[in-house]
MDTraj code that builds the backbone (N, CA, C; nanometers):
import mdtraj as md
import numpy as np

residues = "MET LYS SER GLU ASP LEU TYR ILE ARG LEU VAL ASP PRO ALA GLY LYS ARG GLN PRO VAL ILE THR SER HIS ARG VAL HIS ASP ARG ASP ARG PHE LEU GLU ALA GLN ARG ASP THR HIS GLU ARG LYS ALA LYS GLY ALA ASP VAL ARG SER VAL GLU VAL ALA THR GLU ALA ASP TYR ARG LYS ALA HIS ASN TYR LYS VAL ILE".split()
xyz = np.array([
    [-2.5616, -0.0093, -2.3721],
    [-2.5255, 0.0957, -2.3078],
    [-2.3963, 0.1021, -2.4176],
    [-2.4121, 0.2512, -2.4432],
    [-2.3234, 0.3035, -2.5723],
    [-2.1390, 0.3089, -2.4867],
    [-2.0790, 0.2917, -2.5081],
    [-1.9235, 0.3178, -2.4400],
    [-1.9326, 0.4911, -2.5986],
    [-1.7998, 0.5601, -2.4579],
    [-1.7235, 0.6566, -2.4992],
    [-1.5927, 0.6782, -2.4813],
    [-1.5437, 0.7711, -2.5133],
    [-1.3928, 0.7451, -2.4479],
    [-1.3423, 0.9148, -2.3411],
    [-1.3105, 0.8347, -2.2925],
    [-1.2933, 0.9733, -2.2280],
    [-1.1454, 0.9999, -2.1218],
    [-1.0832, 1.1300, -2.1222],
    [-0.9593, 1.1787, -2.1576],
    [-0.9510, 1.1790, -2.0043],
    [-0.8596, 1.1932, -1.9200],
    [-0.8595, 1.2738, -1.7386],
    [-0.7508, 1.3400, -1.7867],
    [-0.7289, 1.4436, -1.6654],
    [-0.5411, 1.4737, -1.6391],
    [-0.5811, 1.4428, -1.5152],
    [-0.4437, 1.3909, -1.4769],
    [-0.4238, 1.4246, -1.3133],
    [-0.3046, 1.4931, -1.2829],
    [-0.3519, 1.5491, -1.2270],
    [-0.2592, 1.6966, -1.1564],
    [-0.1880, 1.7177, -0.9923],
    [-0.0543, 1.7090, -0.9817],
    [0.0056, 1.7619, -0.8586],
    [-0.0537, 1.9053, -0.8245],
    [-0.1140, 1.8832, -0.7474],
    [-0.1535, 2.0028, -0.6746],
    [-0.0816, 2.1014, -0.5901],
    [0.0822, 2.0009, -0.5482],
    [0.1835, 2.0955, -0.5454],
    [0.2688, 2.1251, -0.6154],
    [0.2280, 2.0805, -0.7588],
    [0.2834, 2.1559, -0.8573],
    [0.4442, 2.0621, -0.8615],
    [0.5170, 1.9506, -0.8029],
    [0.5704, 1.8641, -0.7876],
    [0.5981, 1.7428, -0.9276],
    [0.4966, 1.7807, -0.9795],
    [0.4810, 1.6872, -1.0791],
    [0.4545, 1.7095, -1.2093],
    [0.4862, 1.6340, -1.3136],
    [0.3860, 1.6828, -1.4211],
    [0.2037, 1.5679, -1.4489],
    [0.1496, 1.6730, -1.4892],
    [0.0828, 1.5864, -1.5345],
    [0.0599, 1.4481, -1.5952],
    [-0.0411, 1.3926, -1.5678],
    [-0.0650, 1.2698, -1.7192],
    [-0.2426, 1.2806, -1.7191],
    [-0.1845, 1.2626, -1.8056],
    [-0.3458, 1.2557, -1.9566],
    [-0.3537, 1.1028, -1.9772],
    [-0.4280, 1.0733, -1.9426],
    [-0.4823, 0.8988, -1.9364],
    [-0.6411, 0.8661, -2.0363],
    [-0.6192, 0.7931, -2.1120],
    [-0.7796, 0.7589, -2.1773],
    [-0.7971, 0.7372, -2.1208],
    [-0.9204, 0.6329, -2.1637],
    [-1.0535, 0.5020, -2.0916],
    [-1.1409, 0.5251, -2.1951],
    [-1.2166, 0.3944, -2.2205],
    [-1.3353, 0.3613, -2.3005],
    [-1.4552, 0.3339, -2.1553],
    [-1.5356, 0.4464, -2.1583],
    [-1.5960, 0.4031, -1.9939],
    [-1.7723, 0.3498, -2.0921],
    [-1.8368, 0.3560, -1.9660],
    [-2.0503, 0.3723, -2.0335],
    [-2.0767, 0.4605, -1.9596],
    [-2.0266, 0.5010, -1.8206],
    [-2.1116, 0.5851, -1.7260],
    [-1.9847, 0.6913, -1.6679],
    [-2.0013, 0.7893, -1.7802],
    [-1.9661, 0.8673, -1.7573],
    [-1.8784, 0.9322, -1.6366],
    [-2.0401, 0.9891, -1.6207],
    [-2.0453, 1.0874, -1.4404],
    [-1.9394, 0.9789, -1.3088],
    [-2.0564, 0.8065, -1.3607],
    [-2.0050, 0.7112, -1.2179],
    [-1.8171, 0.7167, -1.2438],
    [-1.7905, 0.7322, -1.3402],
    [-1.5767, 0.7000, -1.3533],
    [-1.5611, 0.7953, -1.2673],
    [-1.6098, 0.9434, -1.3399],
    [-1.5274, 1.0323, -1.3277],
    [-1.5044, 1.0563, -1.1387],
    [-1.6772, 1.0318, -1.0871],
    [-1.7244, 1.0179, -0.9527],
    [-1.5597, 0.8969, -0.8908],
    [-1.5359, 0.8377, -0.9570],
    [-1.4804, 0.6776, -0.8784],
    [-1.3519, 0.7611, -0.9035],
    [-1.2860, 0.8218, -0.9877],
    [-1.1694, 0.8531, -0.9470],
    [-1.1269, 0.9404, -0.9518],
    [-1.2090, 1.0236, -0.8792],
    [-1.2111, 1.1040, -0.7854],
    [-1.1940, 1.0825, -0.6404],
    [-1.2965, 1.0254, -0.5996],
    [-1.3094, 0.8962, -0.4537],
    [-1.1095, 0.8973, -0.4662],
    [-1.0314, 0.7965, -0.5637],
    [-0.9265, 0.7535, -0.5674],
    [-0.7998, 0.8344, -0.5251],
    [-0.8542, 0.9460, -0.6482],
    [-0.7220, 1.0106, -0.6139],
    [-0.7263, 1.1522, -0.5445],
    [-0.8454, 1.1839, -0.5249],
    [-0.8790, 1.2986, -0.4563],
    [-0.8865, 1.2296, -0.2767],
    [-0.9641, 1.2423, -0.2545],
    [-1.0254, 1.1823, -0.1246],
    [-0.9354, 1.0640, -0.0549],
    [-0.8954, 0.9836, -0.1238],
    [-0.8795, 0.8652, -0.0778],
    [-0.7351, 0.8497, -0.0452],
    [-0.6502, 0.9008, -0.1463],
    [-0.4906, 0.9211, -0.1270],
    [-0.4782, 1.0237, -0.0409],
    [-0.2918, 0.9810, -0.0193],
    [-0.2297, 1.0263, 0.1434],
    [-0.1288, 1.0791, 0.0297],
    [-0.1192, 1.2139, 0.1590],
    [0.0460, 1.2969, 0.0934],
    [0.0387, 1.3373, -0.0385],
    [0.1884, 1.3195, -0.0834],
    [0.2209, 1.3098, -0.2410],
    [0.1506, 1.2700, -0.3265],
    [0.0422, 1.1302, -0.3144],
    [-0.0588, 1.0758, -0.3435],
    [-0.1465, 1.1090, -0.4076],
    [-0.1992, 1.2977, -0.3375],
    [-0.3063, 1.3300, -0.4039],
    [-0.2895, 1.4027, -0.4890],
    [-0.4082, 1.3347, -0.5739],
    [-0.4057, 1.4585, -0.7889],
    [-0.5145, 1.5331, -0.7679],
    [-0.5436, 1.6176, -0.8754],
    [-0.7080, 1.6525, -0.8980],
    [-0.7354, 1.5884, -1.0094],
    [-0.8532, 1.5235, -1.0123],
    [-0.9001, 1.5111, -1.1655],
    [-0.9678, 1.5969, -1.2249],
    [-0.9144, 1.5964, -1.3516],
    [-0.9672, 1.7023, -1.4388],
    [-1.0152, 1.6088, -1.5582],
    [-1.0861, 1.6574, -1.6656],
    [-1.2018, 1.6240, -1.7948],
    [-1.0412, 1.6645, -1.8819],
    [-0.9949, 1.6283, -2.0229],
    [-0.8959, 1.6381, -2.0910],
    [-1.0152, 1.6218, -2.2028],
    [-0.9336, 1.6697, -2.3349],
    [-1.0012, 1.6542, -2.4986],
    [-0.8578, 1.5599, -2.4888],
    [-0.9431, 1.4868, -2.6662],
    [-0.8670, 1.4589, -2.7223],
    [-0.7023, 1.5108, -2.7751],
    [-0.7024, 1.5680, -2.7959],
    [-0.6217, 1.6832, -2.8351],
    [-0.4997, 1.7360, -2.7178],
    [-0.5221, 1.6727, -2.6246],
    [-0.4474, 1.7271, -2.5196],
    [-0.3885, 1.5774, -2.4792],
    [-0.4362, 1.4877, -2.5048],
    [-0.3727, 1.3836, -2.4855],
    [-0.3164, 1.3333, -2.5619],
    [-0.3659, 1.4026, -2.7350],
    [-0.2444, 1.3395, -2.8434],
    [-0.1244, 1.3898, -2.8558],
    [-0.1234, 1.5569, -2.7345],
    [-0.0135, 1.5794, -2.7474],
    [0.1040, 1.6065, -2.6139],
    [0.0315, 1.4920, -2.5461],
    [0.1370, 1.4998, -2.4083],
    [0.1729, 1.3354, -2.4826],
    [0.1030, 1.2738, -2.5632],
    [0.1675, 1.1311, -2.5967],
    [0.2649, 1.1722, -2.7266],
    [0.2885, 1.2683, -2.7898],
    [0.3519, 1.3338, -2.8568],
    [0.2971, 1.2266, -2.9931],
    [0.1948, 1.1943, -3.0445],
    [0.1660, 1.1904, -3.1299],
    [0.2222, 1.2960, -3.2736],
    [0.2139, 1.1989, -3.4015],
    [0.2579, 1.2915, -3.4928],
    [0.1002, 1.3015, -3.6101],
    [0.0981, 1.4594, -3.6348],
    [-0.0421, 1.4920, -3.7085],
    [-0.0065, 1.4797, -3.8484],
    [-0.0387, 1.3797, -3.8819],
    [-0.0402, 1.3365, -4.0746],
    [-0.1514, 1.4164, -4.1116],
])
top = md.Topology()
chain = top.add_chain()
for i, resn in enumerate(residues, 1):
    res = top.add_residue(resn, chain, resSeq=i)
    for name in ("N", "CA", "C"):
        top.add_atom(name, md.element.get_by_symbol(name[0]), res)
traj = md.Trajectory(xyz[None], top)
């Protein structure tokens, strides 16, 4: 199995909190995304509900204030 980097953005559908972008090393991209959606969209309740979106490495770097060399 070949691993790949995957960046996801968790967005508050109510707009009360800032989006969070995280980095993950995954073996099966589709399976990982489905697990994240199950956790954050279907099983979460109330204010814990988040929309799961695929982000880019550039989005991740910008959100974490990486300096451009």
